[in-house]
C-alpha positions as CSV (number, residue, x, y, z in Angstrom):
1,M,-0.2,0.2,-0.2
2,G,2.5,2.8,1.0
3,V,2.3,6.2,2.1
4,R,0.6,8.8,-0.2
5,V,2.2,12.2,-0.8
6,V,-0.2,14.4,-2.0
7,I,1.0,17.4,-4.3
8,P,-1.3,20.5,-4.0
9,E,-1.9,22.3,-7.3
10,S,0.6,25.2,-6.0
11,F,3.4,22.8,-6.2
12,Q,2.5,20.9,-9.5
13,V,4.6,23.3,-11.9
14,A,7.4,22.1,-9.7
15,S,6.3,18.4,-9.8
16,G,5.9,18.5,-13.6
17,G,2.2,18.1,-13.1
18,L,2.3,15.1,-10.7
19,Q,-0.5,15.1,-8.2
20,E,0.4,12.6,-5.9
21,V,3.4,10.1,-5.2
22,E,3.2,6.7,-3.4
23,T,6.2,6.4,-1.2
24,G,7.5,3.5,0.9
25,G,9.2,5.7,3.9
26,K,9.0,5.2,7.5
27,T,9.0,9.0,8.3
28,I,7.5,12.0,6.9
29,G,11.0,13.4,5.7
30,E,12.0,10.0,4.3
31,C,8.6,10.2,2.0
32,L,9.0,13.8,1.0
33,R,12.6,12.9,-0.2
34,E,11.3,9.9,-2.1
35,A,8.7,12.2,-3.7
36,V,11.4,14.7,-4.9
37,E,13.5,11.8,-6.3
38,K,10.2,11.1,-8.4
39,A,9.7,14.8,-9.2
40,P,13.2,16.6,-8.8
41,G,11.7,20.0,-9.3
42,L,9.9,19.8,-5.7
43,Q,13.4,20.0,-4.3
44,K,13.8,23.6,-4.5
45,V,10.3,24.5,-3.4
46,W,10.0,22.2,-0.2
47,F,13.5,22.0,0.9
48,T,16.3,24.9,1.7
49,P,19.8,24.4,0.1
50,E,20.8,23.2,3.5
51,G,18.4,20.6,3.2
52,G,15.9,21.6,5.8
53,L,12.3,22.1,5.2
54,S,11.3,25.3,3.5
55,K,9.9,27.7,6.3
56,Y,6.9,28.3,3.5
57,V,5.9,24.8,3.7
58,V,3.3,23.3,6.3
59,I,3.2,19.7,6.6
60,F,-0.1,17.6,7.2
61,L,-0.2,14.2,8.2
62,N,-4.1,12.8,7.4
63,S,-5.6,16.3,7.5
64,E,-3.7,17.2,10.8
65,N,-1.2,19.9,11.1
66,V,2.3,18.3,12.0
67,P,3.6,20.3,15.0
68,G,7.1,21.9,14.1
69,N,6.7,20.3,10.6
70,N,8.5,16.9,12.3
71,L,10.3,15.2,9.5
72,S,11.1,12.5,11.8
73,R,7.7,11.8,12.7
74,E,6.8,7.9,12.0
75,V,4.1,7.2,9.1
76,K,2.3,3.8,8.3
77,D,0.8,2.2,5.3
78,G,-2.2,4.1,4.2
79,D,-1.2,7.4,5.4
80,E,-1.5,10.6,3.4
81,I,1.0,13.4,3.7
82,M,0.2,16.8,2.3
83,P,2.6,19.8,2.1
84,L,1.0,22.9,1.7
85,L,2.4,26.4,0.7
86,L,2.2,28.8,3.7
87,V,0.6,32.1,2.6
88,G,0.9,35.4,4.3
89,G,-0.1,38.8,3.9
90,G,-1.8,41.8,5.3
């Protein structure tokens, strides 16, 4: 079954049009990196040059916000990860 990484429309230009990727990682970080392997354009929008998660990305696991965007949080088969673009303004 695996873990599904959903790619919202705001990231689909970077993903080459992919809307989701099935992954086999054990943590959120492993799954996101596996998605980047399948859609390399996501590297620039999800991660910093140092390899950390961009401050403009918020991670949801099964529709719940992941506190602190904890990439080491464990996942299980059937889970769904959705990185969202953090939008601000005023």
